[in-house]
PQR file with spaces between the fields and no chain letter, atoms N, CA, C, O and H, PARSE charges and radii, in Angstrom:
ATOM       1  N    MET     1     -14.319   26.631   27.462 -0.4000 1.5000
ATOM       2  CA   MET     1     -14.760   27.456   26.360 -0.0000 2.0000
ATOM       3  C    MET     1     -14.806   28.890   26.858  0.5500 1.7000
ATOM       4  O    MET     1     -15.612   29.230   27.725 -0.5500 1.4000
ATOM       5  N    LEU     2     -13.955   29.714   26.319 -0.4000 1.5000
ATOM       6  CA   LEU     2     -13.935   31.126   26.688 -0.0000 2.0000
ATOM       7  C    LEU     2     -14.656   31.941   25.616  0.5500 1.7000
ATOM       8  O    LEU     2     -14.746   31.515   24.464 -0.5500 1.4000
ATOM       9  H    LEU     2     -13.300   29.439   25.615  0.4000 1.0000
ATOM      10  N    GLY     3     -15.160   33.092   25.989 -0.4000 1.5000
ATOM      11  CA   GLY     3     -15.781   33.984   25.024 -0.0000 2.0000
ATOM      12  C    GLY     3     -17.257   33.746   24.790  0.5500 1.7000
ATOM      13  O    GLY     3     -17.836   34.320   23.867 -0.5500 1.4000
ATOM      14  H    GLY     3     -15.087   33.438   26.925  0.4000 1.0000
ATOM      15  N    VAL     4     -17.882   32.901   25.617 -0.4000 1.5000
ATOM      16  CA   VAL     4     -19.323   32.620   25.501 -0.0000 2.0000
ATOM      17  C    VAL     4     -19.952   32.908   26.849  0.5500 1.7000
ATOM      18  O    VAL     4     -19.511   32.376   27.868 -0.5500 1.4000
ATOM      19  H    VAL     4     -17.411   32.435   26.366  0.4000 1.0000
ATOM      20  N    GLY     5     -20.978   33.747   26.864 -0.4000 1.5000
ATOM      21  CA   GLY     5     -21.584   34.146   28.132 -0.0000 2.0000
ATOM      22  C    GLY     5     -22.889   33.462   28.467  0.5500 1.7000
ATOM      23  O    GLY     5     -23.559   33.843   29.427 -0.5500 1.4000
ATOM      24  H    GLY     5     -21.336   34.179   26.037  0.4000 1.0000
ATOM      25  N    VAL     6     -23.265   32.452   27.689 -0.4000 1.5000
ATOM      26  CA   VAL     6     -24.526   31.736   27.936 -0.0000 2.0000
ATOM      27  C    VAL     6     -24.249   30.239   27.927  0.5500 1.7000
ATOM      28  O    VAL     6     -23.266   29.800   27.330 -0.5500 1.4000
ATOM      29  H    VAL     6     -22.721   32.142   26.909  0.4000 1.0000
ATOM      30  N    PRO     7     -25.108   29.439   28.584 -0.5600 1.5000
ATOM      31  CA   PRO     7     -24.934   27.983   28.546  0.2800 2.0000
ATOM      32  C    PRO     7     -25.047   27.460   27.108  0.5500 1.7000
ATOM      33  O    PRO     7     -25.881   27.937   26.339 -0.5500 1.4000
ATOM      34  N    ILE     8     -24.221   26.495   26.751 -0.4000 1.5000
ATOM      35  CA   ILE     8     -24.245   25.915   25.411 -0.0000 2.0000
ATOM      36  C    ILE     8     -24.211   24.397   25.510  0.5500 1.7000
ATOM      37  O    ILE     8     -23.650   23.836   26.451 -0.5500 1.4000
ATOM      38  H    ILE     8     -23.544   26.108   27.375  0.4000 1.0000
ATOM      39  N    GLU     9     -24.815   23.746   24.535 -0.4000 1.5000
ATOM      40  CA   GLU     9     -24.775   22.290   24.489 -0.0000 2.0000
ATOM      41  C    GLU     9     -23.791   21.795   23.448  0.5500 1.7000
ATOM      42  O    GLU     9     -23.137   20.772   23.651 -0.5500 1.4000
ATOM      43  H    GLU     9     -25.271   24.202   23.771  0.4000 1.0000
ATOM      44  N    GLU    10     -23.674   22.510   22.330 -0.4000 1.5000
ATOM      45  CA   GLU    10     -22.758   22.156   21.258 -0.0000 2.0000
ATOM      46  C    GLU    10     -22.132   23.414   20.715  0.5500 1.7000
ATOM      47  O    GLU    10     -22.710   24.499   20.784 -0.5500 1.4000
ATOM      48  H    GLU    10     -24.205   23.342   22.165  0.4000 1.0000
ATOM      49  N    TYR    11     -20.925   23.252   20.165 -0.4000 1.5000
ATOM      50  CA   TYR    11     -20.267   24.398   19.546 -0.0000 2.0000
ATOM      51  C    TYR    11     -19.110   23.924   18.691  0.5500 1.7000
ATOM      52  O    TYR    11     -18.595   22.821   18.873 -0.5500 1.4000
ATOM      53  H    TYR    11     -20.456   22.371   20.109  0.4000 1.0000
ATOM      54  N    PHE    12     -18.714   24.758   17.769 -0.4000 1.5000
ATOM      55  CA   PHE    12     -17.488   24.563   17.011 -0.0000 2.0000
ATOM      56  C    PHE    12     -16.521   25.597   17.550  0.5500 1.7000
ATOM      57  O    PHE    12     -16.847   26.782   17.615 -0.5500 1.4000
ATOM      58  H    PHE    12     -19.132   25.654   17.621  0.4000 1.0000
ATOM      59  N    ALA    13     -15.349   25.161   17.932 -0.4000 1.5000
ATOM      60  CA   ALA    13     -14.400   26.074   18.564 -0.0000 2.0000
ATOM      61  C    ALA    13     -13.007   25.858   17.998  0.5500 1.7000
ATOM      62  O    ALA    13     -12.728   24.869   17.321 -0.5500 1.4000
ATOM      63  H    ALA    13     -15.085   24.198   17.879  0.4000 1.0000
ATOM      64  N    ARG    14     -12.162   26.802   18.294 -0.4000 1.5000
ATOM      65  CA   ARG    14     -10.763   26.774   17.919 -0.0000 2.0000
ATOM      66  C    ARG    14      -9.946   26.621   19.200  0.5500 1.7000
ATOM      67  O    ARG    14     -10.172   27.354   20.163 -0.5500 1.4000
ATOM      68  H    ARG    14     -12.389   27.605   18.844  0.4000 1.0000
ATOM      69  N    ILE    15      -9.014   25.693   19.228 -0.4000 1.5000
ATOM      70  CA   ILE    15      -8.131   25.512   20.381 -0.0000 2.0000
ATOM      71  C    ILE    15      -7.014   26.545   20.269  0.5500 1.7000
ATOM      72  O    ILE    15      -6.281   26.568   19.280 -0.5500 1.4000
ATOM      73  H    ILE    15      -8.830   25.097   18.446  0.4000 1.0000
ATOM      74  N    ILE    16      -6.884   27.413   21.300 -0.4000 1.5000
ATOM      75  CA   ILE    16      -5.864   28.457   21.254 -0.0000 2.0000
ATOM      76  C    ILE    16      -4.753   28.239   22.274  0.5500 1.7000
ATOM      77  O    ILE    16      -3.758   28.964   22.274 -0.5500 1.4000
ATOM      78  H    ILE    16      -7.479   27.395   22.103  0.4000 1.0000
ATOM      79  N    GLY    17      -4.917   27.249   23.136 -0.4000 1.5000
ATOM      80  CA   GLY    17      -3.886   27.024   24.135 -0.0000 2.0000
ATOM      81  C    GLY    17      -4.136   25.782   24.965  0.5500 1.7000
ATOM      82  O    GLY    17      -5.165   25.117   24.852 -0.5500 1.4000
ATOM      83  H    GLY    17      -5.725   26.659   23.136  0.4000 1.0000
ATOM      84  N    ILE    18      -3.149   25.495   25.808 -0.4000 1.5000
ATOM      85  CA   ILE    18      -3.229   24.364   26.737 -0.0000 2.0000
ATOM      86  C    ILE    18      -2.770   24.867   28.095  0.5500 1.7000
ATOM      87  O    ILE    18      -1.752   25.551   28.204 -0.5500 1.4000
ATOM      88  H    ILE    18      -2.312   26.035   25.901  0.4000 1.0000
ATOM      89  N    ILE    19      -3.523   24.525   29.123 -0.4000 1.5000
ATOM      90  CA   ILE    19      -3.124   24.825   30.493 -0.0000 2.0000
ATOM      91  C    ILE    19      -2.487   23.555   31.048  0.5500 1.7000
ATOM      92  O    ILE    19      -3.156   22.540   31.238 -0.5500 1.4000
ATOM      93  H    ILE    19      -4.350   23.969   29.034  0.4000 1.0000
ATOM      94  N    HIS    20      -1.193   23.630   31.301 -0.4000 1.5000
ATOM      95  CA   HIS    20      -0.455   22.494   31.848 -0.0000 2.0000
ATOM      96  C    HIS    20      -0.409   22.634   33.368  0.5500 1.7000
ATOM      97  O    HIS    20       0.180   23.577   33.895 -0.5500 1.4000
ATOM      98  H    HIS    20      -0.650   24.455   31.147  0.4000 1.0000
ATOM      99  N    ARG    21      -1.032   21.693   34.063 -0.4000 1.5000
ATOM     100  CA   ARG    21      -1.002   21.680   35.527 -0.0000 2.0000
ATOM     101  C    ARG    21       0.195   20.858   35.992  0.5500 1.7000
ATOM     102  O    ARG    21       0.344   19.697   35.609 -0.5500 1.4000
ATOM     103  H    ARG    21      -1.511   20.926   33.636  0.4000 1.0000
ATOM     104  N    HIS    22       1.040   21.458   36.812 -0.4000 1.5000
ATOM     105  CA   HIS    22       2.247   20.774   37.281 -0.0000 2.0000
ATOM     106  C    HIS    22       1.983   19.864   38.472  0.5500 1.7000
ATOM     107  O    HIS    22       2.701   18.884   38.671 -0.5500 1.4000
ATOM     108  H    HIS    22       0.919   22.401   37.123  0.4000 1.0000
ATOM     109  N    ASN    23       0.962   20.176   39.265 -0.4000 1.5000
ATOM     110  CA   ASN    23       0.684   19.367   40.455 -0.0000 2.0000
ATOM     111  C    ASN    23      -0.672   18.667   40.352  0.5500 1.7000
ATOM     112  O    ASN    23      -1.391   18.532   41.342 -0.5500 1.4000
ATOM     113  H    ASN    23       0.379   20.973   39.103  0.4000 1.0000
ATOM     114  N    ASP    24      -1.010   18.223   39.134 -0.4000 1.5000
ATOM     115  CA   ASP    24      -2.254   17.497   38.891 -0.0000 2.0000
ATOM     116  C    ASP    24      -2.035   16.643   37.644  0.5500 1.7000
ATOM     117  O    ASP    24      -1.092   16.874   36.887 -0.5500 1.4000
ATOM     118  H    ASP    24      -0.426   18.333   38.330  0.4000 1.0000
ATOM     119  N    VAL    25      -2.892   15.673   37.436 -0.4000 1.5000
ATOM     120  CA   VAL    25      -2.752   14.784   36.281 -0.0000 2.0000
ATOM     121  C    VAL    25      -3.456   15.317   35.035  0.5500 1.7000
ATOM     122  O    VAL    25      -3.321   14.732   33.961 -0.5500 1.4000
ATOM     123  H    VAL    25      -3.658   15.485   38.051  0.4000 1.0000
ATOM     124  N    GLU    26      -4.195   16.403   35.153 -0.4000 1.5000
ATOM     125  CA   GLU    26      -4.964   16.914   34.023 -0.0000 2.0000
ATOM     126  C    GLU    26      -4.326   18.149   33.411  0.5500 1.7000
ATOM     127  O    GLU    26      -3.782   19.000   34.114 -0.5500 1.4000
ATOM     128  H    GLU    26      -4.305   16.879   36.026  0.4000 1.0000
ATOM     129  N    ASP    27      -4.401   18.232   32.101 -0.4000 1.5000
ATOM     130  CA   ASP    27      -4.146   19.460   31.372 -0.0000 2.0000
ATOM     131  C    ASP    27      -5.495   19.888   30.798  0.5500 1.7000
ATOM     132  O    ASP    27      -6.392   19.059   30.640 -0.5500 1.4000
ATOM     133  H    ASP    27      -4.843   17.541   31.530  0.4000 1.0000
ATOM     134  N    LYS    28      -5.641   21.155   30.489 -0.4000 1.5000
ATOM     135  CA   LYS    28      -6.915   21.671   29.985 -0.0000 2.0000
ATOM     136  C    LYS    28      -6.697   22.365   28.651  0.5500 1.7000
ATOM     137  O    LYS    28      -5.757   23.145   28.497 -0.5500 1.4000
ATOM     138  H    LYS    28      -4.912   21.828   30.618  0.4000 1.0000
ATOM     139  N    LEU    29      -7.561   22.083   27.692 -0.4000 1.5000
ATOM     140  CA   LEU    29      -7.529   22.796   26.424 -0.0000 2.0000
ATOM     141  C    LEU    29      -8.262   24.121   26.590  0.5500 1.7000
ATOM     142  O    LEU    29      -9.256   24.202   27.312 -0.5500 1.4000
ATOM     143  H    LEU    29      -8.324   21.449   27.817  0.4000 1.0000
ATOM     144  N    VAL    30      -7.772   25.146   25.925 -0.4000 1.5000
ATOM     145  CA   VAL    30      -8.421   26.454   25.938 -0.0000 2.0000
ATOM     146  C    VAL    30      -9.076   26.630   24.575  0.5500 1.7000
ATOM     147  O    VAL    30      -8.384   26.703   23.560 -0.5500 1.4000
ATOM     148  H    VAL    30      -6.965   25.080   25.339  0.4000 1.0000
ATOM     149  N    ALA    31     -10.396   26.699   24.543 -0.4000 1.5000
ATOM     150  CA   ALA    31     -11.157   26.804   23.297 -0.0000 2.0000
ATOM     151  C    ALA    31     -11.924   28.120   23.249  0.5500 1.7000
ATOM     152  O    ALA    31     -12.394   28.620   24.271 -0.5500 1.4000
ATOM     153  H    ALA    31     -10.958   26.641   25.368  0.4000 1.0000
ATOM     154  N    VAL    32     -12.040   28.670   22.046 -0.4000 1.5000
ATOM     155  CA   VAL    32     -12.811   29.903   21.823 -0.0000 2.0000
ATOM     156  C    VAL    32     -13.585   29.771   20.522  0.5500 1.7000
ATOM     157  O    VAL    32     -13.184   29.015   19.637 -0.5500 1.4000
ATOM     158  H    VAL    32     -11.657   28.265   21.215  0.4000 1.0000
ATOM     159  N    PRO    33     -14.701   30.505   20.394 -0.5600 1.5000
ATOM     160  CA   PRO    33     -15.423   30.501   19.119  0.2800 2.0000
ATOM     161  C    PRO    33     -14.570   31.144   18.024  0.5500 1.7000
ATOM     162  O    PRO    33     -13.689   31.955   18.311 -0.5500 1.4000
ATOM     163  N    GLU    34     -14.833   30.782   16.787 -0.4000 1.5000
ATOM     164  CA   GLU    34     -14.150   31.411   15.654 -0.0000 2.0000
ATOM     165  C    GLU    34     -14.337   32.923   15.725  0.5500 1.7000
ATOM     166  O    GLU    34     -15.427   33.408   16.031 -0.5500 1.4000
ATOM     167  H    GLU    34     -15.549   30.123   16.554  0.4000 1.0000
ATOM     168  N    GLY    35     -13.282   33.653   15.443 -0.4000 1.5000
ATOM     169  CA   GLY    35     -13.364   35.113   15.428 -0.0000 2.0000
ATOM     170  C    GLY    35     -13.130   35.784   16.766  0.5500 1.7000
ATOM     171  O    GLY    35     -13.092   37.012   16.840 -0.5500 1.4000
ATOM     172  H    GLY    35     -12.397   33.259   15.194  0.4000 1.0000
ATOM     173  N    ILE    36     -12.973   34.999   17.830 -0.4000 1.5000
ATOM     174  CA   ILE    36     -12.705   35.540   19.163 -0.0000 2.0000
ATOM     175  C    ILE    36     -11.227   35.284   19.471  0.5500 1.7000
ATOM     176  O    ILE    36     -10.709   34.198   19.212 -0.5500 1.4000
ATOM     177  H    ILE    36     -13.005   34.001   17.770  0.4000 1.0000
ATOM     178  N    TYR    37     -10.563   36.290   20.021 -0.4000 1.5000
ATOM     179  CA   TYR    37      -9.130   36.173   20.314 -0.0000 2.0000
ATOM     180  C    TYR    37      -8.858   36.537   21.764  0.5500 1.7000
ATOM     181  O    TYR    37      -9.472   37.457   22.306 -0.5500 1.4000
ATOM     182  H    TYR    37     -10.984   37.172   20.231  0.4000 1.0000
ATOM     183  N    PHE    38      -7.942   35.818   22.389 -0.4000 1.5000
ATOM     184  CA   PHE    38      -7.511   36.054   23.759 -0.0000 2.0000
ATOM     185  C    PHE    38      -5.995   36.086   23.794  0.5500 1.7000
ATOM     186  O    PHE    38      -5.333   35.322   23.091 -0.5500 1.4000
ATOM     187  H    PHE    38      -7.443   35.071   21.949  0.4000 1.0000
ATOM     188  N    THR    39      -5.449   36.969   24.608 -0.4000 1.5000
ATOM     189  CA   THR    39      -4.014   36.939   24.876 -0.0000 2.0000
ATOM     190  C    THR    39      -3.771   35.944   26.008  0.5500 1.7000
ATOM     191  O    THR    39      -4.712   35.497   26.665 -0.5500 1.4000
ATOM     192  H    THR    39      -5.986   37.590   25.179  0.4000 1.0000
ATOM     193  N    LYS    40      -2.522   35.606   26.227 -0.4000 1.5000
ATOM     194  CA   LYS    40      -2.163   34.712   27.329 -0.0000 2.0000
ATOM     195  C    LYS    40      -2.620   35.305   28.659  0.5500 1.7000
ATOM     196  O    LYS    40      -3.111   34.579   29.524 -0.5500 1.4000
ATOM     197  H    LYS    40      -1.758   35.969   25.694  0.4000 1.0000
ATOM     198  N    GLU    41      -2.464   36.611   28.828 -0.4000 1.5000
ATOM     199  CA   GLU    41      -2.877   37.277   30.068 -0.0000 2.0000
ATOM     200  C    GLU    41      -4.398   37.234   30.239  0.5500 1.7000
ATOM     201  O    GLU    41      -4.886   37.067   31.357 -0.5500 1.4000
ATOM     202  H    GLU    41      -2.066   37.200   28.125  0.4000 1.0000
ATOM     203  N    GLU    42      -5.140   37.381   29.159 -0.4000 1.5000
ATOM     204  CA   GLU    42      -6.604   37.305   29.232 -0.0000 2.0000
ATOM     205  C    GLU    42      -7.072   35.896   29.576  0.5500 1.7000
ATOM     206  O    GLU    42      -8.029   35.726   30.331 -0.5500 1.4000
ATOM     207  H    GLU    42      -4.743   37.516   28.251  0.4000 1.0000
ATOM     208  N    VAL    43      -6.407   34.894   29.030 -0.4000 1.5000
ATOM     209  CA   VAL    43      -6.734   33.504   29.375 -0.0000 2.0000
ATOM     210  C    VAL    43      -6.473   33.274   30.856  0.5500 1.7000
ATOM     211  O    VAL    43      -7.314   32.705   31.553 -0.5500 1.4000
ATOM     212  H    VAL    43      -5.629   35.032   28.417  0.4000 1.0000
ATOM     213  N    ALA    44      -5.315   33.710   31.342 -0.4000 1.5000
ATOM     214  CA   ALA    44      -4.970   33.524   32.756 -0.0000 2.0000
ATOM     215  C    ALA    44      -6.003   34.175   33.664  0.5500 1.7000
ATOM     216  O    ALA    44      -6.396   33.591   34.674 -0.5500 1.4000
ATOM     217  H    ALA    44      -4.632   34.172   30.776  0.4000 1.0000
ATOM     218  N    LYS    45      -6.439   35.361   33.320 -0.4000 1.5000
ATOM     219  CA   LYS    45      -7.444   36.057   34.130 -0.0000 2.0000
ATOM     220  C    LYS    45      -8.781   35.316   34.095  0.5500 1.7000
ATOM     221  O    LYS    45      -9.464   35.218   35.114 -0.5500 1.4000
ATOM     222  H    LYS    45      -6.120   35.835   32.500  0.4000 1.0000
ATOM     223  N    ALA    46      -9.150   34.800   32.934 -0.4000 1.5000
ATOM     224  CA   ALA    46     -10.443   34.119   32.775 -0.0000 2.0000
ATOM     225  C    ALA    46     -10.506   32.784   33.513  0.5500 1.7000
ATOM     226  O    ALA    46     -11.580   32.373   33.951 -0.5500 1.4000
ATOM     227  H    ALA    46      -8.595   34.880   32.106  0.4000 1.0000
ATOM     228  N    VAL    47      -9.371   32.106   33.655 -0.4000 1.5000
ATOM     229  CA   VAL    47      -9.380   30.778   34.279 -0.0000 2.0000
ATOM     230  C    VAL    47      -8.881   30.772   35.717  0.5500 1.7000
ATOM     231  O    VAL    47      -8.854   29.721   36.357 -0.5500 1.4000
ATOM     232  H    VAL    47      -8.498   32.440   33.299  0.4000 1.0000
ATOM     233  N    ASP    48      -8.489   31.920   36.226 -0.4000 1.5000
ATOM     234  CA   ASP    48      -7.902   31.984   37.566 -0.0000 2.0000
ATOM     235  C    ASP    48      -8.832   31.450   38.654  0.5500 1.7000
ATOM     236  O    ASP    48      -8.354   30.888   39.640 -0.5500 1.4000
ATOM     237  H    ASP    48      -8.511   32.774   35.706  0.4000 1.0000
ATOM     238  N    PHE    49     -10.139   31.609   38.501 -0.4000 1.5000
ATOM     239  CA   PHE    49     -11.076   31.128   39.524 -0.0000 2.0000
ATOM     240  C    PHE    49     -10.914   29.630   39.777  0.5500 1.7000
ATOM     241  O    PHE    49     -11.139   29.163   40.893 -0.5500 1.4000
ATOM     242  H    PHE    49     -10.527   32.065   37.700  0.4000 1.0000
ATOM     243  N    GLN    50     -10.524   28.875   38.747 -0.4000 1.5000
ATOM     244  CA   GLN    50     -10.317   27.437   38.885 -0.0000 2.0000
ATOM     245  C    GLN    50      -8.847   27.083   39.058  0.5500 1.7000
ATOM     246  O    GLN    50      -8.501   26.235   39.881 -0.5500 1.4000
ATOM     247  H    GLN    50     -10.342   29.254   37.840  0.4000 1.0000
ATOM     248  N    GLU    51      -8.001   27.717   38.300 -0.4000 1.5000
ATOM     249  CA   GLU    51      -6.588   27.338   38.283 -0.0000 2.0000
ATOM     250  C    GLU    51      -5.815   27.866   39.482  0.5500 1.7000
ATOM     251  O    GLU    51      -4.663   27.477   39.674 -0.5500 1.4000
ATOM     252  H    GLU    51      -8.282   28.405   37.631  0.4000 1.0000
ATOM     253  N    GLN    52      -6.402   28.733   40.293 -0.4000 1.5000
ATOM     254  CA   GLN    52      -5.710   29.269   41.467 -0.0000 2.0000
ATOM     255  C    GLN    52      -5.283   28.184   42.445  0.5500 1.7000
ATOM     256  O    GLN    52      -4.413   28.414   43.285 -0.5500 1.4000
ATOM     257  H    GLN    52      -7.338   29.049   40.137  0.4000 1.0000
ATOM     258  N    TYR    53      -5.878   27.020   42.343 -0.4000 1.5000
ATOM     259  CA   TYR    53      -5.568   25.914   43.250 -0.0000 2.0000
ATOM     260  C    TYR    53      -4.420   25.040   42.742  0.5500 1.7000
ATOM     261  O    TYR    53      -4.032   24.083   43.412 -0.5500 1.4000
ATOM     262  H    TYR    53      -6.584   26.834   41.660  0.4000 1.0000
ATOM     263  N    PHE    54      -3.877   25.356   41.574 -0.4000 1.5000
ATOM     264  CA   PHE    54      -2.861   24.526   40.944 -0.0000 2.0000
ATOM     265  C    PHE    54      -1.651   25.357   40.556  0.5500 1.7000
ATOM     266  O    PHE    54      -1.744   26.570   40.368 -0.5500 1.4000
ATOM     267  H    PHE    54      -4.192   26.133   41.029  0.4000 1.0000
ATOM     268  N    GLU    55      -0.510   24.681   40.439 -0.4000 1.5000
ATOM     269  CA   GLU    55       0.662   25.287   39.814 -0.0000 2.0000
ATOM     270  C    GLU    55       0.528   24.962   38.335  0.5500 1.7000
ATOM     271  O    GLU    55       0.384   23.796   37.967 -0.5500 1.4000
ATOM     272  H    GLU    55      -0.434   23.695   40.592  0.4000 1.0000
ATOM     273  N    TYR    56       0.575   25.983   37.482 -0.4000 1.5000
ATOM     274  CA   TYR    56       0.330   25.737   36.070 -0.0000 2.0000
ATOM     275  C    TYR    56       1.042   26.764   35.198  0.5500 1.7000
ATOM     276  O    TYR    56       1.501   27.801   35.677 -0.5500 1.4000
ATOM     277  H    TYR    56       0.692   26.930   37.781  0.4000 1.0000
ATOM     278  N    HIS    57       1.120   26.453   33.923 -0.4000 1.5000
ATOM     279  CA   HIS    57       1.531   27.443   32.946 -0.0000 2.0000
ATOM     280  C    HIS    57       0.651   27.280   31.711  0.5500 1.7000
ATOM     281  O    HIS    57       0.113   26.203   31.457 -0.5500 1.4000
ATOM     282  H    HIS    57       0.747   25.610   33.534  0.4000 1.0000
ATOM     283  N    ILE    58       0.515   28.340   30.963 -0.4000 1.5000
ATOM     284  CA   ILE    58      -0.332   28.350   29.783 -0.0000 2.0000
ATOM     285  C    ILE    58       0.555   28.367   28.541  0.5500 1.7000
ATOM     286  O    ILE    58       1.423   29.226   28.391 -0.5500 1.4000
ATOM     287  H    ILE    58       0.953   29.216   31.169  0.4000 1.0000
ATOM     288  N    GLU    59       0.323   27.421   27.673 -0.4000 1.5000
ATOM     289  CA   GLU    59       1.021   27.362   26.386 -0.0000 2.0000
ATOM     290  C    GLU    59       0.032   27.798   25.315  0.5500 1.7000
ATOM     291  O    GLU    59      -0.984   27.136   25.106 -0.5500 1.4000
ATOM     292  H    GLU    59      -0.383   26.723   27.795  0.4000 1.0000
ATOM     293  N    MET    60       0.311   28.886   24.647 -0.4000 1.5000
ATOM     294  CA   MET    60      -0.578   29.401   23.619 -0.0000 2.0000
ATOM     295  C    MET    60      -0.205   28.816   22.257  0.5500 1.7000
ATOM     296  O    MET    60       0.971   28.630   21.945 -0.5500 1.4000
ATOM     297  H    MET    60       1.136   29.424   24.818  0.4000 1.0000
ATOM     298  N    CYS    61      -1.235   28.530   21.452 -0.4000 1.5000
ATOM     299  CA   CYS    61      -1.040   28.100   20.081 -0.0000 2.0000
ATOM     300  C    CYS    61      -1.066   29.316   19.168  0.5500 1.7000
ATOM     301  O    CYS    61      -1.454   30.401   19.599 -0.5500 1.4000
ATOM     302  H    CYS    61      -2.190   28.680   21.706  0.4000 1.0000
ATOM     303  N    SER    62      -0.669   29.156   17.939 -0.4000 1.5000
ATOM     304  CA   SER    62      -0.747   30.262   16.986 -0.0000 2.0000
ATOM     305  C    SER    62      -2.209   30.615   16.754  0.5500 1.7000
ATOM     306  O    SER    62      -3.055   29.744   16.551 -0.5500 1.4000
ATOM     307  H    SER    62      -0.354   28.275   17.588  0.4000 1.0000
ATOM     308  N    GLN    63      -2.482   31.912   16.788 -0.4000 1.5000
ATOM     309  CA   GLN    63      -3.855   32.355   16.519 -0.0000 2.0000
ATOM     310  C    GLN    63      -3.861   32.944   15.168  0.5500 1.7000
ATOM     311  O    GLN    63      -4.904   33.397   14.697 -0.5500 1.4000
ATOM     312  H    GLN    63      -1.794   32.619   16.953  0.4000 1.0000
């Protein structure tokens, strides 16, 4: 969940992309609150702390 700066237990979000990991079995959905927008470059910067350990690409959905 991008675009939220506090801990949350529940939320309604919009899926804006998928992170496809090439050297792992998991893909990750990229979710944001309604009304929040991210570019592909902003998503990459936001998730780099975790994704730096994987070969991956980001597929963006229509916003």
